N, C-alpha and C positions, 0 to 999 in steps of 0.2 A: 497490519495485525489487529485482530478483533478483540482482544481483550488486554487488561492491564493490570498490575497488582495496585496501583496506586492512583491513575490521574483522573481521580473526581474533578469536576468542572471547579476551577479556582473560584475560591470566596471573595468577598470584598477587598477592594484595595485599602492598603494600611500603610500610611506613610509618615504616621506618629513617631514611629523610631526614628526617622530620620531628622527629626526636629530636636531643637532644645529644650521645649517643655511642651504640655499640652495645648498653651494658648500661644505658644511662639511660630512666628514664620521664619525665625532663624534656623539655618541648616547646621547641623553639628559639624564640627571642624574636623572630627575624625572618620566620616564618611568618605568611602572611596567609590568612584563613578567604575562601573563594569562590575564591581564586587557588592556594594552596597544600592546601587540603582543605576538607573539608565536614563539619560536625556532623551526625550522625544518631542515630537511637534505637537502642537496644541490640537490639528485635528486627530492625531493618533490618541493623545489624553481624551478627546472628547469621546472617541469611539470606545476604548476601553472602559471609560467610567459609564458609558452608557449600556455597555456589557455586565459590569461586574459592581458598579457601586464604588460607594467607599471615597476614600480620600486621606486626607485634604490635598486639594492641588498645591504644589508648588512651583509656582511662577517664577521665571528667573529672565533677567534681559541678556540680549547678546550686545557686547561690547567690541571695539574694534582697538586693538592693540597696536602699539606705536610700528611695528614690522608691518601694519595691515593686516593682519591676520584677525578674524573675527572669533571670537572665544565667549562661551556662556558664562556670564558672573554669577558664581554661585554664592558666594558670601558678602560682597559687596563690603563696605564700611560700617561699624557700628560705632556710632557717634555720640558724645554726650555733650548737650548744648545748655550752656548756663545763660541767665539773665544778669547783668551787672549788677541790676538792685536789689537780687537775692541771692548772689552766687555763693556768700558764706550759709545762707539759712535753709536754701531748698536744693532738695535732690534734682541732679540735672534733668532734662527731657532727652530719652535716648530714642535715635532714629537709625534707621539702616539706610544708607545712600549710596548709589555708585561712584564708584572711584573716578568715573569719567564725567561727572557732574559738573559743572561751572560752577564757580565759587559764587558768583552772583545769582544764579539759579538756587543755588542751596540756600543762599541768605534769603531769598522771597519766600521759599516755602518755610524755612525755620521762624522768620518773622512772623509769616502767617499763623502758625500753628502755635506761637507764643503772644499772638495780640499785640504785636509791635510795628511802628511804622520803619518801613526800610529805609525812607528818607533820614530819619532821625536816629538811625542805628548804625553802628561799625562793627565788622565782624573781625575777629581775632584768633589766630592759632591759639589756643589756652595750652597748650601742651604743660603736662603735669602742673596744671592750675597756674599758670604763670602766663602773663602776657607775651608771649615769645614772639609773635608776628603778625603785623597789622596786613590782612589779606585784601583790603580795601583797593590796592593799585595792581593787583593781581586779579581783579575779579573776572576778566574773561578767561582765566587758566582754571583748568581741571582741580578738583581738589588734590588727586594724586600727584600732579607736578608741584603741587604748593607743599609736599610733604606731609599731607595728612594722612595718618595711618589708622588701623583699626584700634579703637577704642579710646581715640584721639579726644581731648576735651574742647570744644569750640565754646569762645564767648561773643554774645551779642551786647555790645555796649551803647547803653542808651544814653543820649545826648542830655546835656543839663537844660534848664529852663532858660538860662542865658545865651545858648547858644554852645558854650564850650562842652569839652569832655572830660569826664572823671578821670581817665588815664591819657597823659599827654605822651603823643609818639616822641622819645628822644634817644639818647644814648643807649638807654637800656633795653631798647627792642631790635628786632631784627627787620632784615629786608632781603627779599630775595633778589638776587643780580641776574643779568642777561645771560650768563653763562649756565644758569642752573646749577651750580656748584656753589656759588659764594654767598656767604652769609655773615655779616659783620655784626659783633655786639661789642660793648665796652661796659664792663662793671656791671654785667647782669645779674639779678637777685638770684644769687645761688648757682649761677651758670658758668663763673669764673672770667676771665680776662679775653682779650680778642683773639681769633682764630679764623681760618677762612676754612668753614665747614659748616654745614647743617646739624651734623652730628652735636649732640647737646651733654656737656660733663657736667658733671656735681663734683664740688671742690670740697676737699676735705683732707685728712690724712689716711692715706692707704696702708694696709699691713705691711706692704713692702712695694717698692716702685714697681708697676706694671701687674701689681694683683689688684686688677680693677675689674668689677662688674660691667655686665652688660645688659641693658634695661630689655626686657623682653616687649617686642613691639606687636605683639598677636601673633602667638604661634611661632615664634622666630628662636626658640630654644636651639633648633638644628644650626642654625647660622650662628648664633652665640658660641655654641662649643666648636663649632670649627674655627671661628676668627681665633679663639683663646689659645688653640691650638698652633695655629699659623705665627701668632704674634709671640709665642714661646720658643719660635726657631731663630736663635740670634743671630746667624749670618744673613737670615732672609729680614728680619725686622731691622739690623743696622743699614742694608742696603736701602730700604726705603725713609728711615728716620734720617739717615746723613743726607738724604736726597741725591745719592749716586744716580738713582734711577733715572733722574732728570737728563743725563745726560744722552741716553739712548732711548728717551721718551718716544712713541711711535704714535704719531698723529694720524698716520694711513693705519693703524691696527682696524680690522673689520669689525665692524658695530661699536667698539668701546672708545676707539680713537685716543687713548691715552688717560680717558676718565676714570676707568676701573682703578688703575695704579695709582692715580691721584687722589682717588677716594681711599684708597685702603692706607696711602701713607698719612693721609689727614687723619683718618680714624688711630693709626697706631700712634702718632703724634700726641692724641688727646689721652692715648691709655696709658702712655709713658711718661706723662706729665709727672713731677712729683707731688703734685698737690689734687690728682683725680683721683676720685674714688668708686665713680661709675659713670660709665657714658651710654647716652640712647643712641645707637648706631641708625640714625634716621636717613641722614643721607645715603650712608653705605647701602642700606636696603635698598634704597630708591635707585639707585645706580644700578645695583645688581639685577633689579627687577625691569628696567629699561631695556638691557641688553640680553637677559636671559627671562624670557616670559614667563617660564614655569615657576621662576621665584617672585612672581609679582604679586601673587596673592597671600592669603593668610590661612592657607592649610598646612599641614605637618608636612615637613621633606625630608628628604635623605641627607644625613651630614655629610656621607661620602660624595655625594653628587655636586654638591655645593663646593666642597674643596676641590674636588677636580676642575668643576667651572670656574673657580676663583684663580688656580694657579694657571689654568690655560690662557684665562684672561689676562694674567700679569706677565706670563710669556711673550703674550703677543704684544701687550702695551709697552714691553721694555725690549722688544725684539731690535737688534741693528741691522737686520734685514727688513727695509723698508719697501714699500711699493710692491710690484708683482713679483711672486717668486719662481725661480726655476722649477720646471717639472724634471725629476729624477726617478727613473725606474729601478726598482729595487733588483739587485743584482744577488743571483744565489752563489753559494761558494765555489762550486763544481771543481772540488778537488783542492782549493787554495788553502792556505792554513787560517787557522783562525784569527791570528792577531792581524793579517791583513785584511781579511774579509771585514773586522770588526772596526778597525781603524776607516776603511774605507766607508762602511755604514754610519759613523759618526761624523764624519766629514761632509756627507751627502745630506744627513740631518741638519747639521748646523748652517748649510747654504739656503735654508729654509727656516731654520728657527735657531737664534743665537742670543740668547740673553743670561745673565746673572741667574735668573729662576731655572733655567735650563741647566747650566751648570750645577746647581743645588740639588735639584730633584729628578734628574733624566739620568737613567742607566741603560744598560742593553742587556736583552734576553737573547741567547742563542735558542734558535728555533729550529726543530730537526723533524720534519713531517715525513715518513715512511710508506708507501703503498704496501697494501695488505699481501697483494700478489708476488708470489715466490720470485727468486732473482730470475730463473730462466724462462720466467713470463714477463716480467718487468723489473721490479726491484728499485723502482725509482726512489730517492730520495731527495728532498729539499731541503737546504741549510741556509739558513738566513739569520742575519741578527738585526733584532727589532726594538728601537727605543722603548722605553716605558716609564712612565710617571708614577705608578703605584703597581702594587702585586697583590692579587685577589686571591685571598686564599680559602678555598671551599673548607666547611667543616665536616664533610663528608665525602668519600671517595664517590667517583663517576659512577661506579657499579651501585653506591647506597643512593645515588641520587634519583636512580630509576625505582628505588623503593619508597613506599610509604605506610605508616604507622598510624593506627587507630586504636582508640579504647572504645572496646564492645560492652556494654552492659547486659549481660545475657537473664533472661527471665523462664523460670522452669514454668509449664502448665500446670505439674503436680508436684505435692511433697518429694523431693529427693529420698530415695531407699536409704541412704547412708545421712550423715549429720552434714552434709553441705548445705550452706545458705541458698535458699531458691533464686536469691538476686546477687549475683557478684560480677566483679569486671575481671576482662582478660586484655591484652596488648596484643595486636594483631598486624603483623606485617605482609604487605602484598605488593607485588609489579603496578606501578602506575598504569599498565597497560591493560590489567586485567578488570573484570567486571564486578559486579555486586554478589553474583552467585559464585564467584572464587573469595571473595572477602567471608559470606556466610560459611562456606566450608572450612576456611581456615580458622574461622571463630570457634566452629564446631570441634574442630579436631583439637583445640585447646582444653574442652571441657568433655570429660569421660562420660558418654553415653548419650549426649547430645547430638540428635541427628540432624542435617540440614534440610533435609527435606520436609522436617515438620516445623521449618522456622520463618518467621517473616521478620524482615528487617524495617525497623521505623526510625525516622528523627524524631527526638523530643524538642521542642523549645517552649519555655514558659510553661512547664509542665504538660502540654499539650502536644497530641500526636501532629507533629507539622508535615511530615511526608511519609509516604510509603514508597520504599525503594524496589524497583524491578530488578530481577535477575539480570538483565541485559544493560544495565546501568552502566557506566565507566565509573570506576572509583576517582578518578580525576574531578569528578563533578563534586566529591563530597569533600568540606572542608574540615581540616584537621581538629577543629574545636568543636564541630557538630557532637552532640549527644547521642550517639547509638544506641537504640534498644535493639537487642535481638530477642523475640518472644517467641517460645513454643507454643504451638496451638495444635489442637485435634485436627485441624483441616486447614491448611494455607489456603488452599483454593477459594476458601469461603470468602478471602479479602480480596478477591480479582473484580476488578471493576469492568462492565462493558464499556464500548464504543459509544453506546447509546446514551449511555448513563454520564461519562465522561463530558459529552458535549451537548445534551440536553435533548437528545430525540434525532430523527431523520430515519425514514423506513429504508431509505434505500442503502442504509449502512448495515452491513451484516452485523449480527450477535452472537454468531454460533461459532464455537472455539473447537479445539479439538476432539473433545470428549462427544461432540455432538450438542451440548445444552449451552445455551447463554448462563453465566456466573448468576447474573440478575434473575435469570429465571429456575435457576437449580434450587435443591433444597435446604443450602445452607446461607448462612449471613455471618459477615462479620462484625462483632461488636466491640465497639471501643468503650470501656469502662473507666470512668474518671472517678477519683475520691474527692469530696469537699464536705466542708464543714461551716456551719454558719459563725461568724465572730459575734462577741457579745455586743459589740457597739454599732453595727453596721446595719442598715434596712433589710430587708427579707432578700432584694434583689441583689443590692451592691455589696452585701456584709459576707457573701461567700467566700471562701479561698481555696483554691484547690491544693489537694495534698499528695505527697508520693509521686510516684511513677503511675500512668495508665497501664490499665491490664486490658489484654486482647482474651477475646472468647470466641469461638465458633459455636453456633446453636444452628437448630433447625429454623427454616423462615416461618415454620407454622409452631414455633414455640409459644407455651403460654407463659402467662405473667408467672405463674407458680414453677413452671420448669426452669424458666430462666433466673430467678432470684435463687432457686435451688443450686443451679451452676455458679452463680456469682457468689453465694457462699461457700461453697466447696474450695473456689478459687481462693478466695480469702483465707479459710482456714489453712489450705495447704502451702500459701505463698506467704502469709502475712502473721498467723499466729502461731505459737508454739502449741505443740499437742497437748489436748486438755485444757487449753487456755478458754476462759469466758469471753464469747462473744459479745462486742458492745452492741449498743442499740444503732440500727441504721435502717435506712429505707432506700429503695431503688427508683430513681427519677428518669423519664426517657427526656433526652435533652436537644437542642439544637446543635450542630456542629460547630459554629464558630461562637456559640453562646454557652458553653459548658455550667457556667455559674448563673444563668437566668432560671428562673422557678421550674420549669419543666413541667411533664405530667407524671403522676404517681404510678409506679407498675404495682398492680396488686397482687401479691404475694401468695394470695389465697385463689387466684382465679384459674380455673382451668380453661378459660377461653382464649383463643389464638390471638398473638399480639398484631400479627398482620405484617410483618417484616418485610417491607418490598425492595427497599435499596440494598445495594452491597454492602454497605458501611451503615453501621446504624450506632447512634450514640446514647450513653447512659451514665449517670452519674449515681454513686455510693455515697448518699448524704448520710454520713455520722451526726446523730443527734448531738446538740450543742452541748450538752453536760457529759457527753462521752467520752472515754478515756481511748485515746486513738491507739492502736496497735503499735508499738514501738518501732518495728519494722517500715512503718510509713517515713517516720522521720530519718531513719537509717538510709532508706531509698532515697530520700530527698538530696540527702548530703553527698551522695555519690557524683562527682565531676570528672570532667575532663580537663587536660592541661589547659590552663587560663591562656587566652588571646591566640590560639593558634599555636602556642608555643611548643616545641620538642626539646627534650633534655635526654642528652646523652652522657655518657662517660666522660672523665675528665679528659682533656687532650693537652699536649704541650705545643708550645708554637714549633720546637723542630720537627715534632711529628706532622705538623700541618705543612711545614716548608718541604718536608721529607715527600709527602704526597703530592704536592703543588708540581716537582721537579721529576717526578716518576713518569715513567712511560706510560700512556693512557691510549686507549681505542676512542678515536670519534664515534659518535653515534650518528645516528641517520640525519638527524637535523642539523649537524655540523659536518656533514660530509665532505669531503675535499676533493677537488678537481686533479685528476692526473692525468696529464698532458701525452704521457704516453698510451696509457690505457685508452684516454678519449672520453672518461667518464668519471663521473663522482664515485669515491671510493671511502669507505669507512676505515681511514687510514690510521697509522699509530703515530703518534706525537709525544715530543718530549722537550719539555723547557728546561733552561738553567740559566743562572745569572752568570754574565760575563763582566760587565762593566758595572760596578757598584757606586751607586750614587753618594752624596754627602749626607743625604736626608733619603732615609727609606721610609715610603708611606707603606703601610701594610693594612689591607682591609680584611676583617674577618667577616665572610659570608655569611651572615646571621638570618638574612631574609632570602626565602626562596619562593618564586611567583611561578605560575603556570596558568593556563588560560582558565582553569577551572579553580585553583586553589591558591593560597597564601599561607605562608607557614614562618613562623620565627623560630631559629633553634637557640635553646638556651643550653647548647653544650659549653660547659666550662672550659675555658682555655688556660693555661698557665703560661704567661710570659714572662722572660726576664727584664728586671729593671736595669741591670748592667751585663754587658758581656755575652750579648746576642751571637752567636758566632756563623756567619754565613757561609764560611768556606766549603762544607761539604754538599753545598746547594750550587757552586760556581763551578764553571768549566774547569776541567783537568788544566788545559792551556793557560788559564789566566790566573790559577792558584800558582802555577809556575812560573808565570810572567807578571802582568801588571798588578796582580793581588798577592804578590809573593810577601808582602809585608802585612802582617796580620792585623796591623792597624786599619789596612783597606776594607776587612771583611769583618770586623768586630765593631758592634754598634752598641748605642746607650739609649734607653728610653727617655724622651725629651718630653711627651705630652701623648693623651688620648683622647679621643671622643668616644663617649659611654652612653649606650642607649637603656633607659630604664623602662621597663614596663611591656605592655601587649603591642600586637602588631599594628594594629588601627590607630593607638594613639600613641601613649608612651610620651617621655620626656627624653633632653639629650642635656648632658652636663660634659664637663671636661676637667680632667686631672692633669696639670702642668707643673713642672720642674723649673724653677725660676733660676737664670743664671745670675740673679743679684745675690742669691744667698744658699743656691742650692738646695731649697726646700721645696716640697711639695705643696700645691696648693689645689684645691676644690674650688672650682667656677661652676656657679649653679644659677644664670641668667645675672641678675643683679649681685647676688650673694657671694662672697667669697671668704673661706678659711681656709687654715692650714690643715694639712691631712698629713697623717704617719705613714711612713714608709709599708707598714704591714696593712695599714689599709688602702693603699694602691694594689698592693701585691693580691688583695683578697677579692677584687673587682673582676673576677674569673667569666660571670656570666654575661656580663654588660659590656664588657670592652669591645669597641668596634673598628673604630680606625686608631691605628698605632703610629705614632711618628718617632721613629729611631734616628740618633745623629752618630755618623762613623766616629770611630773612637780618634781618628787625627783631626778632628772637628768638635772635640768634646771641650765643653766649657770650665776653664781652669777651677771656677769655683766648685764646680762637681767634686774637686779634689782626686787624689791619685786613683786611679782605676782599680778594682780589686784584684788579687792575683787570681790567676787561672785556677780552677780545680786540680 
């Protein structure tokens, strides 16, 4: 291809948005690989830096994980280091250190920074600003293995002149045991009495037994929300609190070796003491990170992923099947009745995984997959019964999943003949398989009189044109929260860029396009015109501020200063001012592409001399005089927004409608094609799922997050979910309703807890609502904070509810009271 709408040579590298602040080297916790950044080698960085300049460089070390895999450590540990001589009077020194650093090495560097003699200094885990554990005896261990977490406090204790230490190691301090799980303490300052865990409780009187907060250890709200939900499933909790789990503790469990179950039981024991108000789940976080390395860092994670990992780990740790497990081939029904096939599937499953956790959480789906070919040609149907730990409910149908919706802001080139606003917004839905040309056409179809062939689509970011979209680009490359501006212009071809200008020259590359002329040698130029105004307090360079939306204007390359100013004035009058309104004072400045707020060069509005516009894109700024009253539409345009955080909001749905959609027959897409062993090829088959064996605890995930190679999206669809009396029978197999599920209590569920996600896709926060089996009341758990919640408050959380835990009616706690009568 010899020309492009947009592909100018990229500007300088700008990594500043990835960092916490202008002078910080700390990476923001909410950024995500492949979406916000890519990890490259030092050689690749040097090459790109030489080409484009900019920065700053963000260097990170590679570390070896317990599994042996090597990982780039993006965040490290942000530690707060105190000196004992001024711990109560001065702010700590903040340092960023690798979690794989040995304690002795960290002590040496910290002492050097603070001017201390390492030989006359002891290092303490100063968690919550208490002498929690003396680290001297573990100086060869890593910070991570000593349970040092992000934002942890560290104390450098200075020796007294007589050789004694200000703080004597005694019964109120902790020590790490050889099993990496045992911490002992007696009468700790505020920590409580003896316990076998490195989790740290705070003593007091809770609102209710079990209504205990969990301290955030650095972006661990997803973990805290998950733990609270699991803690409030009575049969699961009692299995661990009574230590019944020890009877079947599986020391042969892959990776976890029983330690996940032990750490979970120890944490629950602390949470359900009568004198605990809050727990810092340090050991549990550490153990999970050891076994599942995706949870070892301090980036935001998905609560559903953790819930599934913990339940899978607990199943294996409490599995009565120890050692190697038998291989069992999945058998299809082949005409046998449902009960026989389901019983066989469950028996086979229990030959490999048999635990109390399985008994509580695992059910069976009936899965029917049919070849789309007609009976006379194939007609094959595969019927199996598959174990499930949770049901993941899409908030949109499979057909809707293939669509994507954008908010497009459109701007007319001249004043509309009717009373319509010159700048407005439309919502446009197109197939994810389509290109930008189809998106432009769909948007133009929504606006009477707007012709797609006269439109240019750009992305605006930070009030600047960030990108021009080409007609052939896939819409999957556009993120839902991108600000899309569709501009009507006199000549869209003026905004094309030649290959020569894209990559900085090269005579061997042809720059002639279909019309025979190179766009850069053609007669028109695309001008991007910003609006800016000097603020009262700033310097001339730094005090300017961009206003409103940019304007796109196509003009002759031989246009004079007078001619360009006339065209810009026309555009302002047509799109920003009411008819007959007085024009505020302004002047036009020619500016650099990447520095629209720099001083620039004044365009002489009276000159007939040609401006010599050589580039395909030229940049200008309308500078409104400092005392000028800006056109009101500038502020209105600036206020236009798309859905925050990549969120999409649809009409309210009921949980029953999601279950119905989940159990309806659907046609598989090409990516999920099924291999038909009769046709001997992959087919886009028909598939249907139904519940057959209903578990005592039903975990339902509302699939609010959608990810593709190109985009991420959070669905803000409100979902109404019943607190009591969820009837699963319409979504069960007919044979089970007439057989094992004939008792309504086996298909009726009451809500016990749910994990909730608040905020945007990239960041956000997790909390939990749980119903106590101590008093039957609802409680809100927000990290370390706990409060009672009303029933109406719980019912109102329709947009944030994410993972729902329902208890089957025959397991309903007595304290919940008698179930409400069926309507």
